N, C-alpha and C positions, 0 to 999 in steps of 0.2 A: 572454464575448462582447465584441468590439471596440467602440469607441465608434461610434455611428452618424453617419456623414457627413451633415451637415445643410446646407440652403440656406434661407434666409429670403427670401421675396418679398413686398414691400409697397411700394406706390407712394407713400405719404406718409411723410415723413422722421421726424416724431416718433413715430408708432406703431412704425415699424421700429426706431428706436433704443431705444425703450421695451421692445420685444420681445426684442432683442439683449441688453439689460441683464439682463432677467429670466432669459434662457437661461444666463447665466454661473453660475447657481446649480445647473445640471444638466450640468456639465462632465464628470463621471464617466460620463455616459451618452451624451451627444451631443458632437460636434465640428463647430461651425459653420465651414464651409469658404468661405462666400460669402454675401453678401446683395444683392439685385437690386431695382430700383426700377420695372422696365418689363416688359412682355410679352416683347419682344425680348431684353432682357438675361438675363431668366429662362430663356428657351428655349435660349440659347446656353450659359449656365452649366450648366444641367441635362444638356445633351448632352455638355459637356466633362467634367464632374466625376462624372456618374452617381451622385447621392446616394443614400443609404438612406432619408433622410426629408426632407420638403419641408413648410415653413409657408408656406401659400399664401393670399394675399388673394383673395377671390372676384372683386372687380372691380379691374382693373389699368388706370388712366387711361382708363376707359370701355370696356375690352375684357374679355370674359368668359374667366376663367382656366380654366373647364371646357373651353372650346375649346382652350386650351393643352395640357391633359392629352390630349385627343383627338388632337391633332397629334403629340404626343411618342410616344404609344404605337404610332404606326405605325413608329417607328424603334427604341425601346428599351423594356424592361420598366419600367413606372411604379414609382416609389418609394412608400413609405408617404407619405400626405399627411394633413396636419392643416390644414383650412381656418380661415382667421381672416376674421371678416366682422362688419359692422355691421348685416347684414340678419337679420331674424327670421322670414321667410317660410318656413314648415315645408316646403312642398312643394318650393320651390326648393333649400332646403338638403338635403333627402333626395335630390333628384336629383344633387346634387353629391357627397354623401357615397358614394352607391352606385357612383360612377364608380371611385374607388380609395381614398377617405379612411378613415382610422382614426377620426377625430373632427372636430368643428368648435368653434371657440371664438368666442363673441360679445364684441366689443369693448366696453368695455375689458376686457382679459384678466386675470382673477384668478390668483394664484399657484396656488391649490389646483386650479383647472380645468386649468392648465398642466401641473401635476405629474401629474394623473390622465391627461391625454392622452399625455404622454411615457411614462408607465408602461405604457400599452396598447400603444404601439409597441414598447417594450423587451420586453414579454411576447411579442409575436408574433415579433419578430426573434430572441429567444432560442431559438425552436423551429426556426429556419432557418439559424443561424449568423451570421457577421459581416454579410452583406449582406441587408437586408430585401427586395431586389428578386427574390431567387431563391427559388422554392418548394422546400419540403423533399422529399427523395426519397420518404419514406414518412410518412403521417400515422397516428396510432394512434387507435383508438376502442375503447369498451367495449361489446360486444354483451351478450346475456343470459349467455353463458357464454364465458370466456376473453377474449382480446384480438384485435383486428382491425387489420391494417396495410395501408394502401392508398396508392398513389401518387396525389398530387393530380391528375395528369392523367388518371387513370382514373375519377375522380369526376364524374358528370353533375350531380346535384343532391341536396339534402336536403329532406325534407318533415316538417312538424311531426306528431307523434303524441302529443298531450296534453304530458306532461312529458318525453317521449322524442322520438326522430326516426327516420326511415327514411333510410338512405344508399342512393342509387341509383348504381351504377357501370355501366360499359358491359358488365360481366359478370354482373350481378344486383343484388339488394337485400337489405338486412338491417336489422333494428331495433337501434338503439344506445341506450344508457342516457345521453342527453345532449340537452338542449333546444336550440332554435335560438339563443337568446341566448348561451349558453355557446360554441357553435360559432362564432358571429359574432366572438367575442373572440380566437379562435386560428387561424382560417383564413387562409390567404394572401390577397393582395389580388385574385387572379383570382376570388374568390368574392364575390357580392353577394346581399343579402337584398332580394328584389324585392316581396314582400308579407308578410303576417303569418305565413304558413305554408310559405314556400319560400325557400331559399338556392340559387343557381344557379352553376354554374362558367362564368362569362361567356366565358372563353377558348375554350370548346367550342362556342359558339354558331354554327351554320352558316347557319340560315335563320329568319326570323320571320314568322309569318302573323298579321297583327293582326286580320283579319276573323274568323278561327276562334279567336283568342286562344291560339295555340300557337307553340311554337318547336321546331326541331330541333337536336339536339346531336350532334356527331361526333367520335369518337375519332380519335387518330393513326393507327390501322390501318384506318380507314374504317367502324367500326360506328356505327350511328345510333340515336338514341332520340327520341321525341316527347314533349314536355312541355306539358300544358294548364294555363294560368294564369287567375287572376281578372283582371277588367277592370283594376284597379289594378296587377296584376302585370305585365301585358303592356304597359301604358303606362309603368311604371317601367323595364322591360327595354329598350323602345324609346328611352326618353330617355338611357339609360346608353350605348347603342351608337350 
């Protein structure tokens, strides 16, 4: 696997320099190609360089970096994101993470936590090749018998079934011998866990009905499926989109 092209976005100089220094220990895995100190410079750099990995401060000079990601994804596939933050509000952080993030790191950032987060990105990127922004052509799963290969774009959602999960595609569904936590760690960035029992392919969302707590997912060839969610699930999905 090639080194991950990485951009660091942090509006305060000391934390930015500290993080850059710590990232020197991970040069075999990542290649820091730029660092930015503002919303505007980050947006321009990301559009120019198309990084694989982004270290992103949640607040940039009073502006919300989640909005930056929402703006960027209108133009380009989002890279892997590791949020860096001084905030410990779990609800806020979970909303941020579900947008595109692999992990979040609370400041001051410890080396062990940093290593763990980078390893998670490397694991995911290893399944998709050199660029973490592109989904793999096929994902593999283990059903009761044999092996199952499914294109990421054909998957609508996953539902928890105890220690296992049901994979729901636009062509059917099947029980697989893997729990949601394990799936979370290896699925591409277009998949988000919206509640305790559901992972959704957010790139396939066509419509959300908050009143009925449901959403419609649509495949590239026009097939549609309806998913009903918990109250927290529909709220999380709405916050992501």
